[in-house]
TORFIVO-361702 format. One record per residue: residue in one letter; x negated, y, z negated of N, C-alpha, C in turn. Coordinates in steps of 0.02 Angstrom, whole numbers, plus 50000, padded with zeros to 5 digits. Each point is the difference from the previous one (the first is absolute). Layout:
<nodes>
aXYZXYZXYZ
...
</nodes>
This chain:
<nodes>
m476925239950878499824994150038500265000650072
k499584998350048500215000050069500534994750011
y500485001450047500544995350008499764993450028
g499485000050042499744993750026499764995549944
k499655002849951499774996149942500604997949957
y500475004549992500604998449960500394994350032
l500085000150066500354994750036499644993449992
e499345000250003499614993849993500074997049930
d500045004349949500054997649931500704997249984
k500525002950031500684998249983500294994450042
q499684998250055500314995250045499944992949971
r500484995950022500014993049979499504996150043
p499554996149969499464996850039500264995650056
e500524995949986500244995450052500365003650057
w500175006349991500335003950053499535005250029
s499364999749987499555005450018499985001450075
s500104994950041499975001050073500625003450028
y500525000649959500635002950024500095007349980
y499555002749960500055007049981499765004450058
v500205006349997499795004750051499245000750000
n499704999850059499275000650006499835007549996
y499975002449940499915007249989499315002350024
k499504996049990499325002050020499935000550076
a500294995250037499965000350073500355006250028
l500595001649972500365006050022499615006349983
k499685000049942499615005849980499395001050046
d499694994450019499425000550046500225002750069
l500594998050023500255002550064500145007549997
i500245002349943500125007249992499345003850004
k499494997549967499345003250003499735000150071
e500104994550036499764999750069500385004950044
a500665000549989500405004850039499805007149983
q499835001349939499785006749980499345001850034
a499564995150003499365001350033500095001250075
e500454996250032500145001050071500295007050012
a500455002149957500305006650009499485005649992
e499534999049955499495005249989499485000150056
n499854994150029499484999650050500274999950072
g500665000350008500294999850067499894993550035
g500074994349964499864993450028500604997350036
a500124993449988500514996550038500705002549986
g500075003849946500675002449985500235005450046
g499555003150039500215005350045500165006349962
p500265004950033500165006349967500564999149950
a499995004349951500524999649949500685001750028
f500035004550049500645001950030499944999050076
s500494996650029500004998650072500565004050032
p499945001450065500545003650034500644995850002
r500565003550014500654996550001500124996250065
t499575000850048500074996450064499384995850011
t500064995050042499454995650015500024998050073
s499504996350023499974997750069499864992549999
l500344996550044499914992850003499374998050038
t499685004750034499414998350040499365002849971
v500055004049947499405002849968499814995349943
q499424997050006499784995149950499495003349953
r500114999049936499545002649950499434995149990
v499435002849984499404995949991500054995949936
t500345002649950499994996949933500574995249988
n500364997850052500584995849988499854992550003
q499364998250008499844992850001500054997049931
k499925004049948499994997549931500565003549961
a500374996049962500545002849959499695004549946
s500325005649988499755004649950500124997249930
a499655002849952500084997849930500705001449975
s500305005650021500685001649979500494994750025
e499914998050064500444994950028499924993449963
r499384998249985499884993849963500265000449929
f500005006149970500275000949933500754998449998
f500385002950048500724998850000500164992750018
k499604997050042500114992950016499884995749938
k499465001649964499854996349939500545001249947
l500265006149998500535001649952500624995750013
e500194999350063500584995950017499874992649984
e499404997850011499844993049984500054998849924
e499785004849961500034999249927500735000049976
v500415004350029500715000249981500334993450017
k499874997350059500294993750021499764994249956
k499365000149982499734994749957500354999949933
i500105005849970500335000349934500734998150006
n500335002150053500704998450010500094992450008
d499584996750039500064992850011499874996249935
f499505002149963499854996549937500575000849950
t500285006149995500555001249954500614995750019
a500164999850065500574996150022499904992549986
s499404997550012499884992949988500034998349926
l499755004549957500014998749928500715000349973
v500405004750025500705000549979500384993750020
m499884997650060500334993950023499814994049956
e499374999849981499774994649956500345000449931
l500065006149973500335000849935500744998250005
r500335001650054500704998150008500094992450001
k499544996550033500034992750001499924997249930
k499535002749962499904997649932500615001249956
l500325005850009500605001449960500584995550020
s500054998450063500534995550022499924993149967
l499394997649997499874993649967500165000449925
l499825005549968500145000849929500765000349987
l500375003350044500735000349992500314993150007
e499704995750040500264993250006499824995749939
k499415001149972499784996049943500305002249934
a500165006549994500225002749935500614996449971
p500544998850038500584996549970499864992849981
k499484997050029499864992949987499534999149941
a499715005449974499544999449943500394998449937
a499884994249972500404997849942499635001149934
d499374997949996499635000549938499625006649997
e499755001649939499675006349989499335000450036
s499654994550006499355000150034500075001850074
a500534997350032500115001750070500195007350008
k500405002649953500185007150003499405004549990
k499564998249953499405004049988499555000150062
q499964994350033499584999750060500295004450056
l500674999750008500315004350051499955007449982
l500065001549935499925007049978499295002550015
a499514995749990499315002050015499915001250075
e500314995750042499965001150072500365006450021
a500585001349968500375006250016499595006249980
k499684999749943499595005749979499415001050047
k499724994450024499455000550047500225003350065
v500614998450023500275003250060500095007549988
g500265001849941500095007149984499345003749997
d499494996949970499345003249998499725000850070
e500134995150043499765000550069500345005850037
f500635001049986500365005650031499725006749976
l499855000549935499715006249974499305001250029
a499624994750010499345000750032500085002450072
l500524997550035500135002350068500175007450001
e500405002349952500175007149997499375004349988
k499564997649957499385003649988499585000150064
f499994994450036499654999750064500265005250049
v500665000650004500315004850046499825007149979
n500035001549935499865006849977499275001950012
l499544995449989499295001550012499885001650074
n500294996150044499915001250072500355006450022
y500595001149973500375006150018499615006249980
m499724999849939499585005649978499375000550042
g499734994350022499405000150041500125003550067
f500584998850031500165003450062500095007549989
h500315001949944500075007149984499305003349995
k499554996749965499345002849989499615000650065
i500024994850041499605000150061500275005050051
l500675000950002500285005050045499855007149976
k499995000949935499825006549973499275001650016
k499574994949996499305001050017499915001550074
h500424996850042499975001250072500155007350016
d500535002749970500185006950014499495004949972
k499674998049946499495004449971499385000250043
c499794994350026499394999750041500135002150072
l500614999050025500175001850070500605004749999
p499905006249978500575004649994500305001950067
h499634999050056500285001950065500504994850026
a500024994149967500474994850023500354996949940
p500425003849963500344997349941500524994750019
c500064994949958500474994650015500354997449937
r499815002549942500254997049938500765000549994
q500285005850012500715000949990500414995550046
f499784999550064500364995750047499934992749981
y499394997949983499904992949989500304997649934
i500035004449950500334998149938500744998750012
s500325004150042500704998850017500084993350036
h499534998550043500004993550034499894994349951
l499575001149951499854994949950500604998649955
h500405005149986500594999149958500504995250030
q500004999250064500494995750033499774992850006
q499404998549975499764993150005500374995549951
p500144993750020500384995549956499674998849933
w499344999849998499664998649936500015006149954
v500205005850025500075006049958500735001149981
q500454999750049500705001449988500424993849987
g499704994150006500394993949992500294999349930
n500624997749995500334998949936499964992549983
y499564998449954499904993149980500304998649931
s500485004049979500294999149934500424993649996
d500184997150058500364993749998499584994549968
l499345000750003499564995249965500115000349925
l500085006149973500125000749929500684997249980
v500505000850044500664997249986499964992449998
a499664997050048499924992750000499614997749939
l499485003749982499614998349940500435000649937
s500435005149998500465000749944500484994149995
n500244997750057500464994249999499654993749974
v499364999350018499634994249975499955000249924
h499805005849972499955000649927500684999249967
s500525002650030500664999549971500234992749996
k499874996250052500214993049999499594996049950
l499375001549994499594996549951500185001849929
r500235006249989500225002049933500694997349984
g500404998750052500694997849990500455005749978
d499925005850032500425005849982500734998650011
a500415002049952500724999350007500295006650025
v500564999550037500335005850028500545002349952
g499985006549983500515002749956500665001150037
e500485002349962500675001150029500045007250026
k500215000750062500055006550032500575004049970
n499865006349983500505004449972500355003750057
e500634998250012500385003150054500545004649973
d499935002249937500495004749972499975006650037
a500575003250004500035006550035499615005349961
a500004999549934499625004649958499484996049962
q499385002350002499454996349969499605004749957
g499704997149947499585003949955499374996249983
f499445003749991499364996949984499685004049943
t499804996549947499645003149945499324996849996
r499485003850011499334997250003499495005549989
s499404997849982499435004649993499584999550063
t499775005750024499625000350063499345003649989
t499474997050025499345003050000499765000650072
k499745005850018499825001450069499245001050006
y499744997550056499285000350014499895002250072
w499415003050011499765001450068499524994550020
v500034998050063499564994850027499715002650065
r499354999650008499705001850064500244995250054
n500095002750060500264995850055499544994150014
e499355000949993499544994450015500034994549948
n500335001449942500054994949947500684996649998
c500455001950046500684997349998500014992450009
s499614997550046500014992850013499754996149940
a499495002449966499754996649940500524999949945
v500365005649992500535000349949500574995350019
k500194999950064500534995450022499814992749988
h499384998450016499774993149991500034997949927
h499835004549956500054998549928500724999249978
l500445004250025500704999749980500354993750024
l499904998150062500364994450027499804993449968
q499444999949963499824994049963500434999149938
h500385005249982500424999749940500745001350014
l500145003950051500695001550019500074999450075
p500564997550025500094999550073500185006750031
v499845000650064500235005950038500754999550008
f500355005149978500734999950001500255003550063
q500344996250042500295002750062500755000649989
f500215006149983500715001149984500444999050062
d499785002750056500364999350063499494998550054
k499954993750020499474997950047500085003350068
n500605002550016500095003250065499645006750004
n499905003349942499685006649999499284999749978
f499714994050000499314999449977499514999850058
a499445003249991499444999850048499414997049963
g499904993550006499484996749962500214999249927
d499635003149955500164999449929500335006349972
a500165004850042500265006449975500665001750033
q500365004549966500655002250024500035007649998
l500285003050052500075007350002500565002249955
i499865004949957500495002749953500045007550009
n500615002650005500135007250004500425002149940
s499835005649971500385002849944500085007550011
v500625002350001500155007150005500185002649931
y499595004449973500115002849933500425006350005
l500435001049951500435005949996499725005049950
d500085006450015499805005349954500345006450024
n499925005349962500315006450018499455005250014
s500225006150013499525005250020499535002049944
s500164998749937499565001649945499574994049979
c500054994650037499614993949984500114997849928
e500634999849981500174998449930499814992849982
l500154995350043499824993049986499254999050001
y499665003650044499274999550003499695002249934
h500195005849975499715002549938500194995749940
g500614997350000500204995549946499584993749998
r499874997050059499594994050002499265001649985
l499785005950021499305001949988499885001149925
d500465003349967499935001349928500174994049958
k500274994650031500204993949965500485001549943
k500495004150016500525001549951500424993849989
p500224998849938500434994249987500645000550042
g500154994850036500604999950042499905003250068
a499385001750019499885003050066500204995150055
l500335002750052500284995750053499585000550064
a500054994750038499774999950069500524996350040
l500305003450049500534997050041499744999250071
r500144994250029499754998650067500464995150035
v499965000250067500344995150042499464995750032
r500044993549989499464995550023500294994850049
w499604998750051500174994550045499364996850025
y500074994050026499444996050022500004999650076
g499415000650029499945000050073499965007150027
s500095000750065499985006650032500665003649987
d500195004550045500615003949990500604995449991
p500435001449951500564995549986500494999750058
a500214993950014500484998950054500695002449978
p500425002250047500685002249981500384994449965
g500305001749944500384995249962499594995749953
s499355000849999499584996049956500055002549928
l499794995949953500025001849929499345002949977
v500045005149959499405003049969500125000449925
f499465001249963500045000449927500005007349979
m500475001849957499995006449966499724998749930
e499415002749985499654998249939499915006049954
r499994998449935499865005049949499484997249952
k499465003949990499494998149953500025004949941
t500034997449940500055004149940499384998949957
h499665005549984499394999549961500174999449926
k499664995449966500064999149928499305000549969
e499985002349938499365000849965499754993249976
s499424997950026499744993449981499764999849928
w499775005749973499755000049931500574999249950
k500615000750022500584998749957500234992850004
g499654996050040500214993150009500514999150055
e500135005350038500494999650054499654998850067
e500364997250047499734998750066500445003250053
s499675002550053500375003350054500484995150034
v500535002950028500544995950029500095002150072
k500094995050043500185001250070500674996750013
e500485004050025500674997550015500165001750072
r500404995850032500175001250070500644996550018
f500295002350055500584996650029499965000550075
l500354995550034500014999750073500535004550028
v499835003250056500485004350035499854999650075
r500525000550040499904999850072499645006450023
e499594999250051499615005650025500435005950022
d500574998650030500425005450025500415003449945
n499954997549938500355003149943499545004149955
v499355000150017499535003649956500125007550002
v500115002850059500135007250005500645001849961
g500524996050007500615001349963499904999549925
f499584995349978499874999549928499625006149975
i499505002350037499625005949978500445006249999
d500435000750050500445005950003500614999549955
g500124994149971500574999049955500634998050036
d499974998550064500604998050037500154992549994
y499494996149986500094992749993500174998749926
t500634998549986500254999649932499874993149970
l500114999649935499914993749964500514994850023
q500625002150013500514995350022499814996950068
q499735004050045499774997350064499424995149990
a499555001749955499424995749988500224993349970
l500485000249953500244993849969500374995750052
a500385003250044500354996350052499504996650047
d499465003650019499484996950042499654994449963
l499915000849934499674994949960500414993649999
e500655000749989500434994149999500044996750068
a500025004050053500024997150068499364996250015
a499435002649979499374996550011499984993549960
g500285000049938500024993949961500454994750031
l500585002050026500444995250032499694997250064
k499625004250035499674997650062499484994749984
k499665000649943499514995149980500314994049965
g500655000549984500324994649963499855000149927
k499805005849974499825000749929500355006249973
p500574999049966500375005749973499585003949950
v500105006649998499635004349955500324999849932
s499614998749948500264999649932500125007149973
q500385000349946500155006449969499375003149969
e499554995749975499385002649972499575003450053
e499984997050060499635003150055500325006650020
k500665000250001500345006250017499855005549950
d500014998249936499865005149948499295002650006
k499524995550012499315002250007499915004250062
f500314997950055499965003950062500315006949990
t500585000349966500345006449988499565004749960
e499664997349948499585004249957499425003050040
i499644995950038499425002550037500225004750055
f500534998250037500255004150054500205006949975
t500355000249945500255006349973499425004349974
e499544997049963499455003949971499545002950053
i499844995950051499575002650053500375005450040
g500634999050014500395005050036500045006549963
n500114999749934500035006149960499335003649999
a499444996149996499345003250000499875003650066
i500184996950056499915003150065500415006450006
d500624999849976500445005850006499785005749954
s499834998449937499835005249952499335003350015
k499534996350026499335002650015499925002250072
q500524999150042499985001950070499404996750035
l499974993449994499444996350029500134998650073
r499455000150039500044998650071499384995950021
p500024996750057499404996450023499405004750003
f499454997949969499445004549990499354997450031
i499804994049983499364997250023500064992550006
r499624997250047500024992850012499314997049987
t500004994149971499394996049993500084993850044
q499474998250034500014994350047499354996249991
y500054993549993499404995949989500164992750016
m499464996150006500044992850009499874996849933
r500494996149975499954997149933499904992450005
t499494997749964499894992949990500184998549927
a500514995949990500244998449933499794993049980
f499794999349938499814993549972500454998649940
q500414995050006500424997949945500334993450018
i500204996349950500414994150012500675002450026
p500244997150055500615002750032500575001049952
f500255006349998500585002049961499894999149925
d499375000349978499834999849929499565006049986
a500285005149969499655006449991499625000449934
t499854994349968499635000149937499315003250010
v499644997650049499355002950018500015001350075
r499935006350018500025002050070499435004850014
v499644998750053499445004350020500125002050073
s499965006350014500095002550068499395004150021
l499814999450063499445003850028500255003850060
d499995006649996500265004450052499425003050039
t500004998850066499485002650044500315004550053
n499575003750035500225004750052500545004749972
l499875002749941500495004349966500015006850033
t500615002050021500115006550033500595003549968
m499935006549988500555004149975500195005250054
i500655000750013500245004250055500555004749974
k499985006150023500555004749986500634997550036
e500544999649963500624997550030500345005350043
n499885006349984500295005550039499445003450039
p500045000250066499465003050040499915007549985
e499385002350006499875007149988500325004550052
e500004997750061500315003950054500544995750032
g500615001349980500554996050026500554999349948
p500544997150017500574999349954499844994949945
t500275001349940499904995449945500474994150006
c499904995149956500434994150001500735001949986
s500115004749954500695002049984500335003450060
q499625003950038500295003450058500174995250056
t499654994650005500134995250054500434994149977
g500215000149936500434994649976499634993449992
r499365000349983499604994049991499744999849929
w499814994049977499694999449934499264998250006
y499754999150059499294999150011499805003550064
r499365001250007499745004050055500144996750068
d500165004350049500124997550068499354997050026
p499994993450015499374996950022499755002650067
h500415003550039499785002550065499625006649994
l500045003349942499665006349992499254998849987
p499575004050031499284999249987499835002149928
i499484997049973499785001549932499355004050004
h500025006149974499415004350001499514997649947
r499375002050009499484997949954500145002049928
t500305005949990500135002349932500644997049971
e500344995750036500614996949976499894992949974
l499394997650000499874993349973499314999849970
t499904995449955499344998849970499914992549992
r499394997850014499844992949995499554998949940
f500224995849955499614998749939499414995550017
p499395001449976499414996450023499904993149969
h500374998449947499894993649966500644995850000
a499924993749986500574995749987500215000949927
v500634998849986500275000749932500264993349977
l499724997649945500214993649971500405001349937
e500564996649993500435000849942500094993149968
v499864999849935500134994049960500625001349958
k500534996250015500655001049968500154993949957
l500085001249935500114994649953500685000949968
s500394994750000500644999849966500014993849957
l499585000149948499884994149960500474999749940
p500204993949980500394999349938499605002349940
e500345001749946499675002549941499544994649971
g499385002049985499524995349973499564996750052
m500155000950064499614997050053499505005150027
t499384997950008499475004550024499904999050075
s499665004850031499864999550072499504994550014
p500034996950058499544994650016499275002449999
p499534995649983499295002149996499725002250067
w500264997350056499725001850065500155007350017
v500515003049968500135007150011499435004249972
q499784998349939499435003649971499364998750039
e499924993950026499414998450041499995004450063
m500585001150029500045004250059499825007349983
v500235002349942499845006949979499265000849986
d499704994849969499295000449982499544999250059
s500254998050058499584998750058499665006450026
g500315005849988499735006250026500305002150066
y500394995550032500335001950062500575004949989
l500265000249939500585004249985499785006149960
t500325005550013499905006249961500685002149973
e500104999449936500645001849971500115007550004
v500575002050026500195007050005500655000849961
h499945002849942500565000449953500585003950031
k500584996650005500635003050023499955002850070
f499624996650044499985002250070500694999150032
s500185004650043500654999850033499925002250073
k500274996050045499985001950071500435006250012
f500575000349968500455005850006499665006449976
i499664999649943499675005949972499425002150045
h499614995250023499425001850042500235003150066
g500504997050032500245002750063500295007049993
t500385001149947500315006649989499465005249987
a499524998449957499475004949984499575001650061
t499904995150045499585001150058500365003950055
l500634998250013500365002950056500405006249982
f500135001249935500385005949979499615003849946
p499395002250015499605003349948500295006749977
d500385003350043500275006549982500634999449956
m500284994049993500624999149964499904997149930
v499414997249986499884996749937499665004749951
r500154999149937499705004249947499434996549964
a499964993550008499474996149968499834994250047
v499394997449992499774994750045499714994349957
p499994993950027499704994449963499245000649998
y499704996749952499285000849990499594996950057
w500264995050035499604996350049499915003750067
v500345005750009499965003350066499305002750014
d499615001249948499335002750011499464994649998
d500214993750009499524994650004499615000650065
v499364998249997499565000850058500214995550058
s500324994349986500214995550054500675001850030
v500415003949964500665001950024499985006650037
r499515004149984499965006850027500025000250077
p499614995950036500025000450074500694998850029
s500384995349972500674998750027500475005849988
m499925003649945500415005849987499825005750047
l499365000750015499795005350046500274998950071
e500084993550019500274998650066500725002650007
s500355000749944500695002550003500055007449984
a499445003249988500005007049980500075004550061
p500285006049992500035004750056499325002750017
e499935002450061499365002750022499885006849969
k499365001749994499825006649974500215005450049
p500225005749975500165005550046499395002050041
s500095000550064499435001750044499815007249991
d499365001149994499755006949994499815003050067
a500184996150052499815002550067500475005550024
a500585000649968500495004950024499745007149990
g499655001149945499765006749987499305001450024
s499684994950028499315000950024500005002650071
k499435002750019499945002650068499914994450050
p500305000550058499914994750050499284999950025
r499784993950016499324999350025499985001750074
v499525004150018499925002050070499434995950030
l500144996550053499494995950033499655004150053
v499355000349995499595003650049499844995250057
a500045002550059499864995850058499304997149997
g499954993650014499364996750000499794997449932
k500405001349948499844997649933500564995449976
k499814994849964500484995349974500275002549934
a500614998049987500305001849935499654996349945
p499915003149942499664996549945500404993949979
a499634994649991500344993749981500285000649931
k500614997549992500335000149936499774994149958
k499835001349939499764994749957500564995149986
s499834993650004500504994849985500114999649926
k500624999049982500204999649930500404993749989
d500004997849938500434994549981500725002450003
p500464996050029500705002450004500305001749933
q499774996549947500285001449934499775006849974
d499465002750028499785006749978500505005350020
e500414998650051500505004850022500644999549961
l500054995249953500614998949963499905001749927
t500535002349968499995001549929500674998149971
h499984997049942500624997949967500105004349938
p500605002549988500105004649943499864996849933
l500034993449995499914996749936499284998249985
l499565000650049499314997649992499525005749994
g499494999049959499475004949994499484999050054
d499445003549991499474999450050499674993249998
q499944997049941499684993549993500424995549956
p500004993450013500384995549955499684999649931
t500404999249950499764999849931500134993349966
l500224995150038500214993749970499774994250044
k499804994749967499814993850036500284994149960
l500564997450024500344994649965499714993250018
m499854998950063499794993450023499254999249993
a499814994049978499284998549994499694999150069
d499355000750004499654998950063500044992650019
p500014998550065500074992950021499464995549972
d499385002549992499474995749974500054998849925
e500485003249967500114998849929500564995049987
v500314997550052500554995349992499734993249980
q500294997149949499764993649974500244994250043
g500635000250022500284994650040500254994349957
f500294995050031500274994249965499444994949990
g499834998949936499484995049985499315002150020
a499885006650008499345002350021499494999549944
g500255000749938499554999449942499465005250001
s499394997749993499435004549994499685001750067
t500334998450055499695001350065500115007050024
t500425003949966500135006750023499455004849977
r499975005650034499505005049983500115002649930
a500645000949981500145002649933499754995149947
a500054993450013499774995149952499244999450000
r499705000850059499284999550004499655005949968
q500325005950002499715006049972500475002949949
p500054997049940500465002649950499785006949977
r500485003849980499865006849977499654999749932
q499455003649995499625000149938500345004849951
p500194997649941500345004449953499535005349973
n500295005549981499625005649972499774998149930
w499355000749987499734997849935500285004249943
f500105006550014500255004349946500724998249982
m500414998650052500694998149987500024993349963
q499544995550017499974993749963499825001249927
a499525004749990499765001149932500555002849955
i500435004350026500525002949958500664996550009
g500004994450040500604996050005500515002350050
l499805004150050500485002550048500034995950063
e499574995050008500014995950060500594995249997
p500505000750044500584995749996499844992950021
p500404995249980499884993150021500104999250074
s499624995350029500044999050073500674997250019
k500295002750054500644997750026500055002250072
p500444997050039500075001950071500165007450007
a499645003350044500115007250011500685001350030
r500345005149976500645002050027499955007250023
t500335001550054499985006850027500685003150002
t500474997149962500685002650000500035006549961
l500285005150028500105006349964500584999349952
m499915002449940500524999749949500275007049986
k500615000149976500315006449983499725002449934
i499725006149998499705002949941500435005949977
e500244999549938500385005649973499545005749981
p500235006350004499575005749980499774999749928
k500404996949956499814999749930499394995649989
t499834995850049499414995749993499365004249996
f499965005350040499425004449998499945003549932
f500575002249973499985003449935499844995049944
a500224993850006499844995049950499244998849999
n499704999850059499274999350003499655005949967
e500265005950010499705006049970500094999949924
r500584997949976500114999649927499534994949968
t499904994450033499534995049974499305002749996
f499805003750052499345003150000499925004949942
l500505004249989499965004949946500004996749931
a500354994349993500004996549936499314997349984
w499684996950049499324997549988499525005849988
l500095005450037499555005849991500095003149931
h500615000049975500135002749933499624996049947
m500014993450007499634995849952499245001250007
a499765000750062499285001250010499795006649969
v500415005250009499855006649972500014999749924
t500464996249971500034999449927499374996849972
l499784994550032499384996849977499405004550009
g499975003550057499455004750012499995005749949
s500595002549983500035005549952499774997849931
i500224994149979499784997449935499254999049999
s499734997250056499274999050003499635006649997
a500235005050037499675006550000500045003249931
a500574999449966500075002849933499524996649951
l499944993450005499544996549955499285002050012
l499815000750064499325002250015499865007049974
g500505004550009499915006749974499955000149924
f500404996049968499974999649927499334997349976
a499754994850037499364997049981499435005050010
a500025003950055499475004950013499995005549947
g500585001849974500035005449951499824997949930
s499924993649988499864997549932499364996049998
d499515001850043499374996450001499625000749934
e500005006349971499615001249940500294996549940
s500654999050000500324996949942499984992450003
k499734997150056499984992850006499474997149954
s500154994549973499534996549957500064992650013
g499554996249975500034992850009499574997850058
e499994993650009499614997150053500434995150041
g499744998050060500344995050042500645002750030
i500504995750001500645001750032500345005749965
s499925000449936500365005149962499845007050024
r499375001150020499805006750020500315002050067
h500154995150045500265001550067500684996850012
l500384999049949500654996650007500475003950045
v500055006549991500475004050040499805000050073
e499355000750014499774999950070500154993350033
l499914994549964500134993450029500744999250018
i500435002349956500724999550014500175004250061
a499725006150005500145004450057499734997050065
l499414996949997499704997150060500364993650022
i500374996949956500424994350020500645002450033
l500305005249974500655002450026499915004150064
l499465003850007499925004350058499934996150065
p499584994950007499994996150063500674996650015
l500354998049946500664997050011500495005050031
g499985006249976500435005150029499815001650072
m499355000250015499775001350068500224994350047
a499914993749978500214994450041500755000150013
m500385001949950500735000350008500205005450050
a499665005749998500145005450048499834997850072
m499424996750009499824997550066500494994850025
y500214995549956500494994950019500665003250021
a500225005049962500635003450016499985003350069
l499445003450015499935003350065499974994950057
y499614994749991499924995150054500664996550014
t500354997749949500644996650011500525004750028
f499995006249982500485004850028499915000750076
v499375000950021499865000650072500164993550037
w499794994449972500124993550031500744998650008
r500385001249947500724998750002500365005050046
a499785006250001500325005050044499904998250073
n499404997650018499884998050069500434994150020
n500084995149957500424994350016500735001850006
i500225004649957500705002250004500125003950064
a499525004150019500085004050061500034995650062
k499654994450000500024995450058500654996350006
k500404999749946500644996549999499934992650017
k499434997249983499884993050013500214995849941
a500184993850013500214995449947499394997049966
t499595004349970499404997849965500085001349926
q499544997249962500035000749927499795007049980
i500435003349963499845006749975499995000249924
d500144994549968499964999749927499334997149980
d499735002549945499354997849975500134995249942
r499834993750011500144994949950499444999149949
y499395001950017499434998549958499665006349972
g500065005650033499675006149976500215002049930
p500655000649985500205001849932499774994949948
l499994993650017499764995149953499255001049986
a499625001650053499295001249990499875006149956
l500375005450011499925005949959500234998849928
c500534996249993500234998449932499474995949964
g499684995450036499464996149970499425004449981
a499855005050042499455004649985500165004149938
v500625002249993500205003949940499944995749937
v500244993850005499954995549942499264998849982
a499584998950053499294999049986499695006149967
a500195006050023499745006149969500225000649927
l500634998549987500245000349930499654994949956
v499894994050028499644994949961499295002249986
a499685003150051499325002549989499985005449947
i500495004650002500035005349950500124997049930
f500434994949998500144996749936499374996849972
m499634996550044499394996749977499485005049977
i499925005550039499515005149981500195003249933
t500645001449992500235003149937499904995249942
t500124993650011499914995049947499274999549980
i499574999850053499274999749985499795006249962
d500255005950021499845006249965500244999849928
f500584997149989500284999749932499554995749955
w499784994250027499574995749959499325003249989
e499755003650052499365003449989500065005449946
v500545003750000500115005249949500054996849931
m500374994549997500074996549936499334997549974
a499604997150047499344997549979499545005749978
e500025005750036499585005749982500205002949933
n500645000449988500225002649935499794995449943
a500024993550014499794995349947499265000649985
a499595001350053499285000449989499805006549965
n500345005450010499835006549970500295001149931
t500434995849977500305000949934499504998249945
p499805004749951499514998449946500304994849952
p499534995849967500264995049953500285003349937
s500484997349972500315002949940499544999049939
p499905005249954499554999549941500244994649951
s499474996949965500174994749951500315003349938
p500434996649967500335003049941499505001049942
p499995005449959499535001249944500104994949944
a499434999049960500034995249944500455002849945
m500384995849971500485002249949499684999649930
s500035005549961499755000149931500494996449954
p499734997249944500464996349955500485004849965
p500554997649982500485004449965499715002649934
l500265005649977499745003349940500104995849938
f500564996649999500124996349938499514994249994
i499754997450059499514994649996499335002849979
a499825006050026499365003149982499975001749926
s500555002049973500005001849929499894993949956
l500154994650024499894994049961499264998449998
</nodes>
């Protein structure tokens, strides 16, 4: 579909006059192209570098089409910017009124009315974002068309940079979502939990991670804030609804912690130093955290433990110079400063975590290895971690030690010197947002229904055991890792990994230099995609995985049957329905699952077991047919009795053939599903029952035929048996005759 038609179909009718006039700009490009070809008002394609103020051109009375194109372009940009600013101002006024009315709503009807108004404001904001995206894409398309039609005067690269600086493109309007969250929170009557200020803290919870496309982040946020408020832990470090978070992960030269977390070994550790905001200020507090993996199938949940430490003591702690006695003294001093003495229980917990993390760092020779940096929007009732949802955007992973320069250990630092430049191969930017649903529910309590509604919307793609630390290490240290996570070959992640890959070795060193002949131009070098010059050691020639669904397959919140997937349901395979292999309909999942090697052999053993039964039935049938063919002359009788053996063989032989075909089909079907590692149904619930029914039906048929044959034989024998002779007349006894 042409973008002009697409824009016309997708635009909101009441805002139609504020969209980019794509057709008018396209017509100006065609006019400019015609002028360039015919030498019209546009003048020559290339002009000299000097001019004269007294030499008048004949064609300057009328503005050229190119000049009118750029003028129209600026008018369209200004029109969209003014409309966006006016609509945002209107939404802010509506939210201010709602914030004033929310505390005064006493009865349920008033609250429902205000909730409906708040939802309407949120929907209006999402419509505005869609409006901005459609126009932004329209400018990209029209500028690309301009450079294609007028290659002598390219402008796309320059003007896109200019477009990025426009307020309606770069403006941060997330404060609207924060205000909307406050409205919903007041109407719900959310209570504030008690802040945990212990020096040592622990969290036991289950975490599920999802990928979210950047264009769907606002829709996901709008859904979340209707159930949980935006949590601003430290309002001084917040930019709108998000907070900058930095985490420096520790590891050694053999990537021991990386491989432990990748293999999900019981008790695998992840150690990091975390702080909020930009570079930590001198004397500020940071978190030293330890994450311990536990096997969920055993009923255990992973644990995160942490304690506070001053920024200037982190290097001493890693090197082992900052002792436990010094840490306890600082802990008690901090407690006295706050007027809250430290209890013995807190000291014991702090001592345990401090000692265990210190021993792990010393025994494994851990050092600052890689940093993750992102903007986090958290949704939870303040200081209540029962249900917590976080959305991380602008996710970046950075090497903590520069490739060319002194390491952190050599400079006495625990994080990278911010003044050092970062080379392209020292960082990678993840292309999606990462949403984490963290549940710490009491026993017997289930997750809220809106969590499942969010998962079923299609905006989320579950990525089993995704880890920022694992992804960053695998991308930036490909020569040091022995195994990689499954998601690195996803088609949507591949371009970001290539951006961090080293360049291909140039083959120009061994080639002959080009000699330019006077009067001849050098042959033009073919333009290539920059990614064609890059290669990553972990990636093949083509991606083999696609985790995220296409945007047009997303159902959305409350979309129902309006989506393309609902309008065009997949037609089930008739053969699979006939033999019972069509699984019940359920939401499609694209999560890769861990497949043990024995699963492939189990599938093969099942195939051989079915094949053995099919061969047995076929052999019996063949033997019966051979026996019947060899005894044709000795057959006697009529009806079923004469062909009894053939009938039994003809009942068993198709059954054996059907069983062999079923075994082969299910083996191939199951092997393909196992190879995809998708969370789909690989067990056959109805096929064995159908075959068992067929076997029973065959045995019943054989029983009935044999019974009929038995009665026929009995009746025939009764008809052919001669009648018994009558007894002879008895002569009188001799003594009576003598009388």
